[in-house]
N, C-alpha and C positions, 0 to 999 in steps of 0.2 A: 477556329474550331473545325473539326472534321465533319464531313457530311457523307456518310456511307452511301455508295451508289445503289445499294439495295433499297434505299428509301428516297427516291428522287422527288417525291411529292411532299416535301416537308412544309410547303407553304401553299396556301390557298386551296383548300384548308389543310392544315397539318394533320397527319394521321395520328390516331391515339398512340400513346407510348407503348402499350402492350403489343400493338400490331407492328410497330417499328422494331421492337426488340425481337419478336418472333421471326420476322423476315430476315433480320441480320443473323441471328443464331442459325437459322436454317441454311443460309448461304455459305456458312463456313465449312471448310473441309476438316477432316479429322486432325490433320497436322496443324492447321490454323487454330483449331480449338485447343490443342495441347499447348501451343505457344502462348495462350492467354492465361494459363494456369500457374505461371511463375510470377514472382514479384515484379520482374522486368518483363512486361508483356510485349510480345513481338508485334510490330506493325503488320497490317494486312493491306498493302497499298491498293490492291485491286478492288477492295471494298471501301476504301477511304478511311480505314482505321489507322490512327496514329499510334506510335508507341506510348505506353503508359506505365507508370511505376507506382506501386502502392508504398505507403509509409513515409510520411513527413512527421517528425517529432514536434509536438506542439503542446507539451504538458502544462507549461505556464508561460508560454511565449514560443515563438518560432526558434527552433534550436538548430545549431550546427551549420547554418547557412549564412553566416555573416551577421552584420549588425542588425539587431531587432530589439524591440521593447521587451524588457525582462520584468515580469510581474512576480509577486510573491509565489513561493511554492504552493502546490495545490493544498497542502495542509494549512497554509496560511490563508489562502482564499476561503477555505472552509471555515476558518475561525471567524470570518465576518458574519456568519449565519445570515447571509444576505443573497438570496438567489438572483435578485435583479442585478446586483453588482457583479456577481459571478457570470451571469449571462453577458453583460456588457464587456467583461474581460474576454470572454470567448469570441464576441463579435470583433473586437480589436485584433485578436490573434488571427482570426480568419482574414481580416483585411491585410495583415502583414504576410500571411502565407500567399495570398493572391498577388501581392506586390512583388514577392520574391520568386515568382516562377522563372524569371530569367536567370536566377542563381541555381535553379534545380529543384525548387520546392514543388512537390506534387500536391494534388488536392485531396488525396486520401490521407487524412491526418490520424496519427496513432495517439489518440487521447479521447476521453479521459481514462485514468486508471480508477477502477471502481472496486478493487478488492477491499472489503471492510477491514479496518485496521485492528485486527484481533489481538496482536501482540506488538508492543512498542519496540521490541528488539529487532523487528524485521528491518533488514538493511535498506529497503525501499519505502520505509514508512512515510517519508515526506511526499511521495507521489500520490498517496491516497487522500481521502477526505475525512473519514470518521470511523470510529469503531461501531457506530450505530448504522445498521443497514438502511433504515428509512432515510436518515439524514444524508448518507452517502448517495442514495438514489435521487433525492431531491436536488442536491447541489451539483452532482455530476450531470444530471439531466439539464440543468440550467446552463452549465458550461458547454455541453454538447449542442444545445439549442443555439447558443451564441455562435458556435463554430459553423453550424449547418445553415443558419439563417431561417427566416420565416417565409421566404418567397416560394414560388412554384418550382424553382430549381435550387438545388443545394449549392451553397457557396463553397463549402468543403464537405467531405464525407467523413464524419467522426467515427472512430473505432474504439469500442470499449476494450480495455485490457484489465486483467488477464484472467480468462475463464479456465480454471475454477479452483478454489481452495488453495490460493497461493499467497503465503506470508512467510516463506523462509527462503533464504539464499543458500544456506548450508545444504550441500548436495541436492540442489534444487531440481536437477534433471533426473534424479533416481529415487527421491523420497516420494512416498505416497501419503496424501492427505486423507485421513479417515473422516468422511462426512456421513454420519447417520442421517436418516430421513428428516428428522426434525431440524437438525443443523442445516441441512441442505435447503429445506423449504422455508424455514423461519429466519435464517441468518444469511446464507450465501446468496440465494437467488433474488431476494428482495433488493439487493444492491444493483443488480443488472437489469431487472425487468422494466423499471420505470422509463429509462431512456429508450429502450427498445419499443415499448408499447406506445410511447408518444411519437415515435418516428424521429426523435432527436439524434439518435445514433443509428447508423445504417450498416455497421460492420462490427465484428467481434474478433478478438485475437485470443486463442486458447493459451494456456500457460505451459511452462516447461514441465511441471511436475506430473505425477500420476494422481488420480483420485480413486480411492477404494481399489487400488491395484491396477488400474487401467489408465494409460496415458491420456491426459486431458485433451490432446488433439484428436483422440478417437472417441470422445465421450458421446454416448447416445443423447445426452441432454442438449447437444447442439441443435438437434432436430426436434426433440420432444419438448424442450422448454423455451429455448431462445427463438427458434424460427416460428414457433406457434404464437409467440408474443409479438413479433414484428408485423406491422401492417403491410409491408412490402417485402421484396426479396432482400435477404440478409446476406451480406458478403462475409465470409470467414477467411481470415488471413492467418498464416502461421507465425509464430514468433521466430526470430532469427535462428536458423540452423536447427530448429526443433524437429523438423521432419526426419532428419538424419538420425536423431536419437531413437526413433522408433525401432530401428534395427541395429543401432549402435549401442550407446550407453544403456538404454533401457532394455534392449534385447527382447522386446515384446513380440517382434516378428523376425523370421530368419533372414530376410533380405529386403532390398529396397522395393522391388515391384510389389511384393505382398504388403509391405507396410504402407506404401503410397496408395495402393488400391483401397486398402481399408480406410485410410484417411479421407479419400474422396468420397467413398460411400458413407462415411460418418458425417460428412458435411464440409470438409475443408475445400476451399475453392482456389486459394492462392498460396503457393509454396515460397516462403522466404528462406531460400537455401542457396548457399554458395554465392552470395552477393549478386553480381551482375552476370553470373555464368550459369545459365539454365541447362546446359547440355546434359549433365548427369540426371537432373530431375526429370527432364523430358524423356531420357532413355529409360528410366525406371517406369514411367507411365506408359510408354510404348510397349515395353515388355509385359506390363500388367494387362494391356489390351490383348496382346498376342496370346497370353495364357488364359484369357477368359476371366480374369479377376476383375476387370472393369468392362463395362459395356458402353456403347455409344450413348445410350440414354444417361448413364452416369456423367459422362463428359458434358453432355448437353445441359444437364441441370447446373453443373458448376459454372459453365460459360455463361449461362443465362444470368446467374447471380453477379458475375463479374461485370458483364455489360450493362446490367440493370443500373448499377451504381454510376457507371460512366454516363449512361443516358440521363439519369436524374441530376447529374452535375451539369447537364446542358452541353456536353461535349459534341453531340451530334446535331445541335440546333444551328441554324444559320445565324450569322452575325458574330460580333466579337465576343471574346470571353470576358467575364466580369473583371473589373479593375479593383485594385486594392491600394493601400498606402502604408508606408513604413515610417516609424519614429516621428509621428506627428505631434504637435502640441497637445492635441486631445488625448493621445495615447500616453504621453508623459504625465498629464494631469490625472489620468485614470490609474496609472501605476502608483502615483502618490496617494490617491484616494484609497486604493485597495490595500496598500501597505499600512496606511494609517488605521483603517478600520479593522485590520487583522490583528492589531496589537491587543494583548490580553493583560489586564492588570490582575496579577495573582495575589498580591498582598500590598497593603498600604496602611501601616500603623502610624498613629500620631499625625496623620495628614501630611506626611512628607511630600507627597505629590498632590497636586502639581507644584513644581518648583516656583517659588515666589520670592521676589526681592533678592535674587542672586545676581552677582556680577561676574563671578569667576567659578567655573565648573571644571573639575578634573574628569576627563573621559579616558578611562584606562582599561586595559585588558587586551587579550589576544585578538578579539574581534572589534576593537574600538575604532580602528582606522583601516578597515578592509570590508569589502562586500564579497562574500564567497559565492561561488557558483557550484551547482551540482552537475551531475553527468548530463542531465537533460535541460540545462540552462542554455539560453542563447548568449550572444555576445552583445552586451548592453552598449548603447551609444555613449554612456557616461555612468558613473556611479557616485552616490553621495553616501559617505560613511557616517557612522555615528558622530565621530569627532567633527566632521565637516558640517553636519546638520546642526549640531549644538553651537559650533563656532559662528554660524550665521546670525546668532542671537546674542551671545555673551562671549567674554574672554574664556579661552579654553587652555588648560594645561593637559599634557598627554604623555602617557607611557604605555607601551604594549604589555608590560608585565612579564616579559620574557627575560630569562637570565642571559647575560653575555658571557661567552666562554672562549677559551682557546684550547686547541687540541695539541698535546705534546706527545712525543714518543722518545723516551730516553733523553738524548741531548739535542734533539731536533724538535721542530714544531711545524704545524700545518700552516702553510701560507697560501694566499690566493693571488696569483699573478694578474697583471693587467689583462692578459688574454690566456686562454688555455685552462687545463685542469689544475686542481689543487696538487700541491706537492709538499714534501718535507724539505725543510731548509734550516740552517742555523738561525738562531735569534729567538725572539719572543713569539713569533707567529701572529696571524691575523685573528681578529675577533669575529665571532658568529653569534647570532641570536639563536638560542635553543627553544623551539616552540614545542611544548609538551601537549600532545593531543589525547593522552590517556591510553590505557591498555598497553603501556610500554612503547608506544609509537611516538616518534618525534621527528621534526624536520630541522635542518640547519639553514639559516638565512644569512647571506653575506651582509656584513655591516656596511661594506663599501657600495654595493650595487643594489641591495634589497632583493636580490634573486636567491632562489633556493637551490640547495645541492641536488644534482640530478645525475643520472647515469647517461654517459655518452654512448655512441654506437659501438665503441670498442671496449666498453666497460669502465673507461676512465671517468672520474667524478669531477664535475665542475659546477659552479653556481650559475645556472642558465635558465632555471624554470621559475615562472612567476609564483608557483606554489604547487602543492600536490594536485595531480590531475592525470587525465588520460584513462583509457580503458584498463591498462595495467599501471597502477600507481607505483612508480619506482623511486619516489622522492622520500619515502618514509624509512626510518631506521629504528632499530632498538639496540639496547646495550646488553652485552653478554659478558659476564665476568671472565677475564682472561686467565686468572689464577684463583685458587680457593683462598689465598692469603691476601687478596686485595682489600682496599678500603673504599670509602664512599666516592673518592675521586678517581679510582681505577687501580690497576689497569683494566680496560674493557676492550672487547672486540666490538666494532661497529658492524651490525648485521642489517642487510637490506630486508625489510619486512616481506616484500613480494616474493623474492626468490630464495631467501635464506642464505644468500651468499655473503661472505664477510669482506671487509675492506682490508686490502693489503697495499703494499708499496712496491712498485716496479723498480727495476734496476736504475732507471733514470730519476727516481724519486717521486714519480707520479702516483697519486692515490687512485686505486682501481679496485673493482670487485674481482674476487678470486674464487675459484671453485673448490679448492682444497682447503679444509680447515687449518692445516698446518702452515699455509701460506699467509694467514691473517696476521696483521700487525697490531700489537697492543697499543692502546692510547690511554693517556691520562687526561682528565677534564680539569682544566684550570678555570675556575669561576671568577671572572673579572668583576661582575656585579650581580646582585640579586634583583631580578625584575620586580618581584613582589615588594621589596623594600623601596625601590625607586618609585613604584606606583603609589605606595603609601605616602612617601614624602611629598609627591605631587598633590595627593588628596588633602594632605594636611594644610596646604596653602590655599585651598579653595573653599567656597561657601557650601558646595555640595559635590558629591562624587557619583559618577555613573560608571559601574564596572560592567563591561560588555564581554560576556563569555558565551560558551556554547560548543557545538560540535563543528568539525570540519566535514562538509558533506562528501568528501572524497576519502575520508580516513575513518577506520573503525566502524563502518556501517555505510553501505552503499550497495548498488547492484553487484552481486557475487559475494557480499560479505555482510553477515548479520552482526549485531552488537552483542558483546559478551555480557554486558550489564547495563544498568541505567544510571550509573554514577557520573558526575562531572569528573574530569581529570583532577587528580590530587593537586596539581600545581594551580589549577583555577580555584579550587576551594581554599587553598592557602592564601591566594591572592585576595579573595573576597574578605576573608577574615582580617587580614592585615590592613586593607583599605578601610574596612569598617572601624577598626580600632583607631585609625588616624582621623576619621571624619564620621561622626554619628549620622549625618545626613547622607547616607550612602544608598544608592539605588542599584539593584542588581538587574541588569538587562540581559536576558537569555535569548540568544538567537540560535535556533536549532530546528532540525527536521524531525525531531522526536521528543517525547517527554523525558525529563530527567528526574531522578529521585531527589536531587539537590541536598543530599545529606551534608550537614555542616555548612550549608551556604544560605538556603532560604531563611533559616531561623536566625541567621547572624545579622541580617539587615532588615530595616523597617519596611522597605518597598521592593517588590519584584514585578518586573514586566517580562512577558514572553512574546516572541513572534517566531514564525518560521523564517528562514532566510528570505528577506523581504524584497529582493530585487533592487533595481537601480535607484529607487527613491527611499530606500530604507532609512537613511540618516535623517532626512527631513521628516519622514513619518514619525520616527522616534522622538524628534524634537517637538513636533506638534503635540504629542501626548504628554511628554515630560513637562512642557510649559503650560499645558492646559488649554491650548488653542483648539484642541480636539478632545472630546470625551473618549475615554477608553471604551471601544465598541465591541471588541472581540470577546469570544467565549470559547472555551476548550471544546474540542470535538473528540477528545480522548481522555481517559482517566490517567492521571499522573500518580503512579504508585510510589509508596515509600521505599520499596526495595524490589529487586527482581525476585526475591523470595515469595512475593505475593502472586507471582505468575506461574502458570503450569509449564510443563515442558514446551519448548518452542514448537515441536512437531505435533503437539496434541491439539487437533483442530475441533475437538468436541467442546465447544464453549459452554454447553449446558452441563455436561458431566463434570467438567473441570472447574466450573464456577468462574469462568473468565468474562471479561469486559464488565462495564457498569451494569449490564443486564443481570448478571448472575453473581458478581463479586460481592461478598458479604463483609469484607474487611473495611478498614478505614483508610481511604486513600490520602495522599498528600494534598492533591487538589482534585475534586471530583469532575466527572463529565459535566459539561455545561457551565463550569465555573468561570467567572469573570466579574471583577468589581468595576465600579464607576467612581467618579468624584462626587456624585450625589447619591444619597441613600433613599431607595423607594420605600413606600408604605403600601402593603397589599391589604385589600379588603377580603371578605369572605367569597370564595369561588362558588359558582352555581353551575350545575351540570344538568342539561335537559336532553332527553332522547325523543326524537321524532322522525318517523319514517326511515329508520335505518341509519340515522345520522345523529351523532352526539355533538352538542354545542356546549362549550365551556366558556363562561364569562367571569372575569374578575376585575374589580376596580383597582387601579394603581395610581398613587398620588406622589407628587414630588414636592415635599415640604421645604426643600433646601433652597439655596440662593444661586445654584448653577443649573444649567440644562441637564436633563437626565436622559441617558441612552440605556434602555432596558430591554432585555430579551426575556419575555415572559414564557416560561417553559411548562408544558402540560405533559404529565406522565400518567399512566394508569398502572394499577397493581391488582392482580387477581388474588383473592384472599384464600382460596381453597382449590386444590386440584389433586388428582392421584399421581401426577407427574410433577417434576420440577418446572416451575414457571419463573419468568423474570421477577427479580426483586422490584423492578420498575422498568417501564418501557416508554420512550418518548413517543408522543402521538402528534405533536405539533408545537409551534411556538408563534409568538407575535412580537414584532419589534415595535417599541414605542419610543418616541422622543417627546419629552414633556418639559416645558419651560418651568421656571420656578413658580411654585404655587399651583401648577396645573394638575388636573386629574383626568384620567381617561379610563375607559373600559376596554381591556384586552379581550379579544374573542378568538378562540381556536375551535375549529370543527373537524371532525373526522368520522369515517364510516364505522358502524358497529362491526362490519366485517373485518376491520383492522385488528379487532380483539381476538381473532381466531388463532388457534395454534394448529400445527399439523397433527392430525389424529392418526397414529400409526396402526390403529385397528381398522378404522374406516378407509385409510389411505386417502384422505382429503382434509382440507381445512375445515374445522368446526369451531364454533363459538360455544364454549362450555356453559352450562347452566351453573353459575357460580357467583358469589358476591364479589364485587369489585369496588375500587375507589379511584377517584381522580386526585392527583397530586399536582399542585401548582406551586412553582417557585422559581428561584434564580439559578438552580443547578439541580442535578440528580440528588444531591444531599441537602441542599438548602431549600427545604419545602416550607412555603409560607401559608399554605392552607390546603385542606382536603375536602372532598365532597363525595357522598355515596354515589355509586353508579350501578343501576340495574338495567340489564339488557336481556332479552329473551335468548335462550340457548338450548343446547341439546344435552341430554344426560350422558354420562360416560358409557362408552360401548364396551361390551364384554367380548372376549376372543372365543370364536367358535370356528370349526372347520379348519381351513388352511390359511396360514399367514406367512409373511416373509420373516425370515430369521433376523434380517437387518432392522426390523421394526421393534427391537427390544426397548424396554424402559431403562434398564441399567445393564452394565457389563463390567466384567473384570477379566483382564488377561486375554483380550481378544483383539482382532483387527479385521477390518473390512477388506474383502478381496472380490475379484470378478467371478461371476457365475459362468460366463463365457467370454470370449474375446470381444464380442460385439455389445452385449448388454446384460444387465442383471447384476445384483450384488449378493454376496454370501458373507458369512462370518467365520473367520478362522480362529481356532483355539490355539494359544501359543505356549501352554505349559500348565504345571500343577495349579489347581485352584481356579482355573479359567471357567467362566460361567456367563450365562445370559439370563435375564429376568424378564418374564412376560406377566404383567399384572392382570388381575381380573379375568382369569381364564375359566370359562364355563365347562365344568367337567361332567355335566349332566349326560348320562348315557355313554360316557367314554369307555371304550373297550380296549383301546390301544393308542400308541403314538407312532406316527410315521414321519420320517424326515427325508428330505432330499439332501444327500450329503456325500462326501468323499473323504478319504484318509490316505496319508502317505504310507502308513503301515497299519496292521490290524489294531483296532482301538475300540473302547467301549464308551458310549455316550449315555448318560443317565438323565432321565426326566424326573425331577425331584419337586415335591410340593412344599410350600410354606417357607422353608429355610434350606439353603444349599448345603449346610453342614449337618444339620440334625433332623431335617424333615424326611418324611417317608418317600421312598423311591416309587414313582408311578410306573416307570418302564425302563428296561435296559435295552439299548440298541447296539448290537455288535456290528461294527463296520469291518469289511474284509481287508481293506487297505491295498496298496500297490497301484491305485488308479492314478491317471494323469491329472493335471491341475484342473481340467474342466470335465472330468469324467464323473459327474454327479449322478447318483442313482438312489432310488428309494430303498430305505431300510426301515423295517417295522419291528415293534416290540409290543407284546401284550401288556395290558394294564389291569390291575385288580379293580374291583368295583369302587368307584369314587363318585362323589357328587359335590355340588356347591360351586361357588365362584371363588377361586383360590389363586395364589401366586404360583406360577410354574417356572422352575429353573431348568435350564439345560446345563449340565456340568460335565466337563471333560478335562482330565489331567494330562492327556497326551497331546503334544504339539503336532501340527499338520493335519488336524481334523477340521473340515469346513462344512458348514450347514447353510443351505440356501432357503429351505422352507420347512415349516412344521405343520403337521396335521394331527388333529385329535380325531381318532377313528371311533365312530359310534357303533354300538352293537345292534 
């Protein structure tokens, strides 16, 4: 470890950390300070500062740096509902990060991801924990605590990703997430604040998107919400290449110096830009200093935060750095435990599971004999597939369910030479497995080598890839009809999904990607065998069948690509139905990083299990649960919808207004939030709720009358029965895990603060507990409620609107979007066209003589203040906006009002696009 010369007295006695930090910061020159503001921090040899790099990926294990233990995806770890287990996984990952420093692992780890999983179509769904912000905060804090450790020095420095309002890959760098105040304070921030308040996370990464029209990297909430929550200095690191977007794709600022100066002032400390080439970043910062856009004090603040984390890592302490360990027996055992406890039993009719008295099992399907890796997976030392895990117990028959095909073109066929690219030649051609991943995307796998078709450096196509992968996935294809007169077998053009280029044939017969559509070669598909029929034949010979299906984490949903729908691929649904027809004892095992609608699949089989992609021990974990050696312990942390039709638009972040997530969804899901069955059925008694000293305690007896051990997650929700605004249908307040032996009974206890019942009051602009009736709901999921109890807590009456308030604090809206009041801070509401309006409930008109707004308009427009009903109610005031002002040229505009009184609903109505309102004032006479 380094020992800066500015602090020679580190022993006997050591100086306090604060003094050491200040002396080091003060000793740095301006140029040395600038060199610390890039991801690749420059060394300062004269002060004993070594080089340092931020950013080691550690989402569910050490990634990208060679062999390391691969645990279940974060969504799978969340399904354990076990903070202690999640913390132990974090500890193991920290061990492996420390052990891999010789490979280039740094101690600032970029994990966990804490974006609440608002929409299951998000391409990075598997990286998060839950759609519930409280549960996200609980579990991500546990993981971060494991990464950081409990000692006086950090083992690693965890970084929360990605702040803020980030659940879409579609145009992610240019879309703006609209977060009204209640959504911000009740849904988004609660996912981030627990890990920061506890000190488990010491850094934050902003997201690529804009929030309310302002880039997240420039959010004033970095300082106002995050840094005020952290007990120590908080490091803020940019996402990769995001700073360049500020004056590039987003065009929020005219040039780099202006953009980078704003970013530093907003709280960004480390620029992840241009990989290991900091020259352009430092040049922009130097120019910002020269122009006076940045001050030495701004640099000093940022450098203090950077060095504070390094100091807390113990980098400047005497003695050796902490040691770690890689791929130990304990880590392997923990990977199996985590994978086993993450499995969720979704359905189990007729007691099909656990499997009993079986000697031969068919394990079939596209995921039956593979363990798939996502972009942030490490390289496992080994993998155990579903087929291998079951084969350790009983005889197994297997088929992957993929069709075998040959590709022909007129009188020739595609062949695979022993070496080199595919080519056309005379004869029957070679066989390939066609793996259909849905959405029209498929891959071709060589029957001879088991490798997938891939693009070579010169565009030639050869079977060289282990599967779809890489930042740019170039192994997936789709079919395009070559003629309008074709049939189901062709002719087709093969089109690379990533680039849209078609497959042609060079003069030497080699298959290659071509740029011109006219150069594409038509192909016919000769189906050698039906994979679904072969799998069904195998199932018919077995005592039971397990069909393993799901998504490929690199296809149709990943970073840079959202999912188009929630359906299983048609080929997988067809496979499930055929196997079930061949063997009634069929179990559907779904492995995926997202919920599926499972149309035509879940209802076709008696038993359904789900897990996220489970890492290296997935197969043994699945077998443990299938054969009953382990009780199904997992529970869903997301709603499984019946259809994407149950979801709002992907870019609608207002979960309250759109009725999204289990909190506000009023439909009937396929499987509800919190769902998960066991092999034993619990019996719940009557719950009791007591309030004492600002604390609610809920107790409920639970019994296990069965003959197997019971793993139960007792879930406690609350519901507010009256409010002037939309409140959650139910909200999780806590849970208790119980393990009961046969015949055993215990009392589950869950306690929470009455302050947790508060909602963000847009009138008072703070959290308030409303004076309203409530009830406690206790059960096995958000929908399976086994008992209720009344809950009375003291609260405040609803506030009425008087004086001046923020336009963004509306109760309801139509046809509007949130936008920035100024580049630095503040929100306004922009009207987007005819019928656009805002509703402000309970507005006190006593003594009102007029209405004044802080507003701007692209062109002259009229804004109307209307009472009671936006279409038929009386107009309180007309406000004529002059127009022609710039995007931040807000000015006060007033309109007289006739005499009115009482507490009434007030609407602002405007049919003209381009009008924005920041504040509303009732002027009294």
